C-alpha positions in Angstrom: 32.0 89.8 -58.6 30.4 87.9 -61.4 28.2 89.7 -64.0 26.1 86.7 -64.8 22.6 87.0 -64.0 20.7 84.8 -61.5 17.8 83.1 -62.7 15.1 81.4 -60.4 14.8 77.7 -61.3 12.7 76.6 -58.6 9.4 78.6 -58.4 5.6 77.5 -57.5 3.1 79.5 -59.1 -0.6 79.6 -58.0 -1.2 76.4 -60.1 0.8 74.6 -57.4 -2.7 74.5 -55.9 -3.2 75.9 -52.3 0.6 76.0 -52.0 2.0 78.5 -54.4 1.2 82.3 -54.1 3.0 83.3 -57.1 0.4 84.8 -59.5 1.9 84.5 -63.2 1.1 88.2 -64.2 2.7 89.5 -60.8 5.5 87.0 -61.0 6.7 88.4 -64.5 6.5 92.0 -63.1 8.7 91.0 -60.1 11.0 89.1 -62.8 11.1 92.4 -64.7 11.7 94.6 -62.0 14.6 92.5 -60.8 16.2 92.5 -64.3 16.3 88.7 -64.7 16.3 87.5 -68.2 14.6 84.2 -67.4 12.2 82.4 -65.1 11.3 78.7 -64.5 8.0 77.4 -63.5 8.3 74.2 -61.5 4.8 73.5 -60.0 3.9 70.7 -57.6 3.1 67.4 -59.9 1.4 69.5 -62.7 1.8 71.3 -65.8 -1.5 73.4 -65.5 0.1 76.6 -66.0 2.4 76.0 -68.7 0.7 77.7 -71.8 -0.1 81.0 -69.6 3.2 80.8 -68.1 4.9 80.6 -71.3 2.7 83.4 -73.1 3.1 85.9 -70.1 6.8 85.3 -70.1 7.3 85.9 -73.8 5.1 89.0 -73.8 7.5 90.6 -71.1 10.7 89.6 -73.1 11.6 86.9 -70.4 12.7 83.5 -71.2 10.2 80.7 -70.0 11.8 77.5 -68.7 9.0 75.0 -68.3 9.5 72.3 -65.6 7.7 70.5 -62.7 8.7 69.5 -59.0 7.6 65.9 -59.5 6.8 63.2 -56.7 8.9 60.0 -57.1 7.5 57.1 -55.4 9.9 54.8 -53.6 8.1 51.6 -54.2 6.5 52.1 -57.6 4.1 54.6 -58.7 1.1 52.1 -58.9 1.7 51.2 -55.2 -1.2 52.8 -53.3 0.0 52.0 -49.9 0.4 54.3 -47.1 4.0 53.1 -46.5 5.0 54.0 -50.0 6.7 57.6 -49.2 7.6 59.6 -52.2 10.4 62.4 -52.9 10.5 65.4 -54.8 12.7 65.9 -58.0 13.0 69.0 -60.2 12.5 68.6 -64.1 13.2 71.0 -66.5 12.4 70.9 -70.2 15.4 71.4 -72.3 14.2 70.5 -75.8 10.8 69.7 -77.4 11.4 66.2 -76.8 12.0 67.0 -73.1 8.7 68.9 -72.8 6.8 65.9 -74.6 8.5 63.5 -71.8 7.6 65.8 -69.2 4.1 65.8 -70.2 4.0 62.1 -70.6 5.5 61.8 -66.9 3.1 64.1 -65.6 0.3 62.6 -67.2 0.8 59.1 -66.3 1.5 60.6 -62.6 -2.4 61.5 -62.7 -3.7 58.6 -64.8 -2.1 55.6 -63.2 0.0 56.8 -60.2 -2.4 59.1 -58.4 -2.5 58.4 -54.6 -3.1 61.7 -52.7 -0.5 63.3 -55.2 0.2 62.5 -58.8 3.4 60.1 -58.5 5.8 58.4 -60.9 8.8 56.3 -60.0 12.4 56.0 -61.1 11.9 53.2 -63.7 9.2 55.2 -65.4 11.5 58.3 -65.1 14.4 56.4 -66.6 12.5 56.0 -69.9 11.8 59.7 -70.2 14.7 61.5 -69.5 15.9 62.6 -73.0 15.8 66.5 -73.2 15.4 66.9 -69.5 17.7 68.5 -67.0 17.1 67.4 -63.2 17.7 69.0 -59.9 17.7 67.3 -56.6 15.1 69.5 -55.2 14.5 70.7 -51.6 14.8 69.0 -48.2 12.1 66.3 -49.6 14.7 65.4 -52.3 16.1 62.1 -51.5 19.6 63.1 -51.8 18.9 65.6 -49.1 16.9 63.4 -46.8 19.5 60.7 -47.2 22.2 63.0 -46.0 20.4 64.6 -43.2 19.8 60.9 -42.0 23.7 60.6 -42.0 24.0 58.2 -44.7 26.5 60.2 -47.0 27.7 57.1 -49.2 24.1 56.0 -49.9 23.3 59.8 -51.0 26.6 59.5 -53.1 25.2 56.8 -54.9 22.0 58.4 -55.6 23.6 61.2 -56.9 25.7 59.2 -59.5 22.2 57.2 -60.2 20.8 60.6 -61.4 23.8 61.5 -63.2 23.8 58.1 -65.2 20.2 58.6 -65.7 20.0 62.0 -67.2 23.6 62.1 -68.7 26.8 64.2 -67.7 25.9 67.7 -67.4 22.2 67.2 -67.1 21.8 66.6 -63.5 22.6 69.3 -60.6 22.6 69.2 -57.0 20.4 71.9 -55.7 21.3 74.0 -52.6 18.9 76.1 -50.6 19.0 78.2 -47.6 15.9 79.5 -46.0 17.2 79.9 -42.5 16.2 76.3 -41.3 18.4 73.9 -39.2 18.3 71.4 -41.9 19.4 73.7 -44.6 22.5 74.6 -42.4 23.4 71.0 -42.0 22.8 69.9 -45.5 24.5 72.7 -47.6 28.1 71.8 -46.5 27.4 68.3 -47.2 26.0 68.9 -50.7 28.9 71.0 -51.2 31.2 68.3 -50.3 29.3 66.0 -52.5 29.7 68.1 -55.4 33.6 68.3 -55.0 33.8 64.7 -54.8 31.6 63.5 -57.3 32.1 66.5 -60.1 28.4 67.1 -59.9 27.7 70.7 -60.3 25.6 72.5 -57.6 22.8 75.1 -58.4 21.5 77.5 -56.1 17.8 78.0 -55.6 15.1 79.6 -53.6 12.1 77.4 -52.9 9.9 80.2 -54.1 6.3 80.1 -52.9 5.3 83.7 -53.0 6.6 86.8 -54.4 8.0 89.0 -51.6 8.7 88.6 -47.8 5.3 90.3 -46.9 3.6 87.7 -48.9 4.2 85.0 -46.4 0.8 85.5 -44.5 -1.1 85.1 -47.6 0.9 81.9 -48.3 0.0 80.6 -44.6 -3.4 81.2 -45.3 -3.5 79.2 -48.4 -1.8 76.4 -46.4 -4.5 76.6 -43.9 -7.2 76.2 -46.6 -5.4 73.1 -47.9 -5.1 71.6 -44.6 -8.6 72.4 -43.3 -7.1 74.3 -40.2 -7.9 77.7 -38.9 -4.8 80.4 -38.7 -5.3 80.8 -35.2 -4.8 77.0 -34.7 -1.4 76.5 -32.9 -1.0 73.0 -34.5 -1.5 74.1 -37.9 1.0 73.3 -40.5 3.3 76.5 -40.8 6.8 77.5 -42.3 9.1 78.8 -39.6 10.7 81.7 -41.7 9.3 84.1 -44.3 12.3 83.1 -46.8 10.4 81.3 -49.4 9.9 84.3 -52.0 11.5 85.3 -55.1 15.0 86.8 -53.9 17.3 89.1 -55.9 20.6 88.1 -57.0 22.2 90.0 -54.1 19.9 88.5 -51.6 21.0 84.9 -53.0 24.8 86.2 -52.9 24.8 87.2 -49.3 23.7 83.5 -48.6 26.0 81.7 -51.1 28.8 84.1 -51.5 31.5 81.3 -51.3 29.8 79.3 -53.8 28.7 82.0 -56.3 29.5 79.6 -59.2 26.2 77.8 -57.9 24.3 81.1 -58.8 25.9 81.6 -62.1 25.1 78.3 -63.3 21.3 79.1 -63.2 21.9 81.4 -66.4 23.7 78.5 -68.1 20.8 76.2 -67.3 18.3 78.7 -68.4 19.8 79.2 -71.9 
């Protein structure tokens, strides 16, 4: 078993408004309890929490990784049509230049691309990749969506497109397992894609709350966001209480045969 620490690189703080229930002070306490040396902030579409996140991590001796889960519009970020769908992509700032590029992307998403969400597109992204590390995100990522729709060759083309955009070693195929049927289907396909393309995998948990028992609090946030009551049977809900800050042992139980995908999280964090 590897001695390499596991680092959460996909984490939504309470600045993922009405969707993240990881209050930053408590987040750092959990990271410290789990003896994790670093933690990433990847809030939806914004960097509102960056300063607080950085300061509170440093105060605890934890290495802060500043990032964002951005919304990438498929038909151009200025196209305000309901048919212009978007996908998720995780970006992590590796350098000061990367941080400035991330600020530019997020700001443009709000000032020029806002339509329900602050959106960017691949053309804008391609001119702001220097100093950034990218990960393929959750089931809403375009690679995972394409794999789930049984278009493997197109998913492979997308993966190579991102690798060309960010450079070799700066793009990673993200794997997650929250006990959902799509997770069980997509993880073996991502593993195959990684083997065939040479693009490394990274294991993450889409952390929206700190502990398993916090899932109810997160559901209440979603009710507020969507204007539903908790008793409404038709409300938006997540099937499993698995979207929390899991320990390395918990992650290892899910991805024991792919332990290198856990180890690489520390490499990325550094």
